[in-house]
N, C-alpha and C positions, 0 to 999 in steps of 0.2 A: 358801242363798246362799253364794257364795264371796267371800273377801276379795280386793281388788285387789292385784296383785303389788307388792311393795315395790321401791323404786328400788335398783338394784344399785350397790354401792360399788366404787370403783376400787381394785384391788390394786396395791401398789407394784411387784410383780414382773411385772406385765402388760406385754406387748410393745406394747400399744395406748396411745395418749395418753388422758389423763383428759378427760372431757367438759368443755367450757368453760361455766361458768355466767355468763350475762350479769349485769352489775351492775344493781341495782334502779333504776328510773327515778324521778327526783324532779322535781316540778313546783312552780312558784311562781305566785302570783296575778299576772296580766298576761302570762304566757308565751303566745306564739303557737304553736298546735299544729295538726296535721292528723290526721284520723281516717279510716280506710279506708272507712267507711260514710257518715259525716256530713260529711266535708270539712273545710274550714278553720274554726278557731275560736280563742277566747281563753279562758284559764283564769280563772274568776271566783271560785272557792272551792277550798280544799284541806282534806281530812280526812286528816291525816298517815298515809300508807301504806295507806289504805283505799280512798279514792276522790277524784276531782277533779270539780268542777262546771265544765262547759265551755259557753260561749255560742257556738253555731254560727250565729247570726243569726236563722234561722227558728225555732230551738228551742234550749232549754237541756237539758242532760242530765248525769247523774252517770255517770262512767266508772269502773268498778271496777278495783282492782288485780288483775292485774299489768300492766295497760295495754298489752296485746299489739298492739292496733290503733291506739294513740295514739303520735305522734312529735313531738318538738320541731321547730320551723322555725328 
C-alpha cells in the first residue's frame, strides 16, 4: 500500500496565490439549516466540532464535521 500524498505547502516565493482555507462552521441549538440531501431542518443538538443533530421533520440525523453539505439559513 502507498501513503496518500501530503498536502503541499505554499511557498512564499511562489507566483501563485495561497489556497484559501474556509473558516470552520459553527452551529448552535435552534439554528435553521439546509442540507443538500435532506432539505430544511433545525439544529437540536451540538457535539462541539464533531457533529450536530438536526431535525428534518421526517427524520433526525447526526451530521458529521466538516459539514460540507450543511448551510445556515
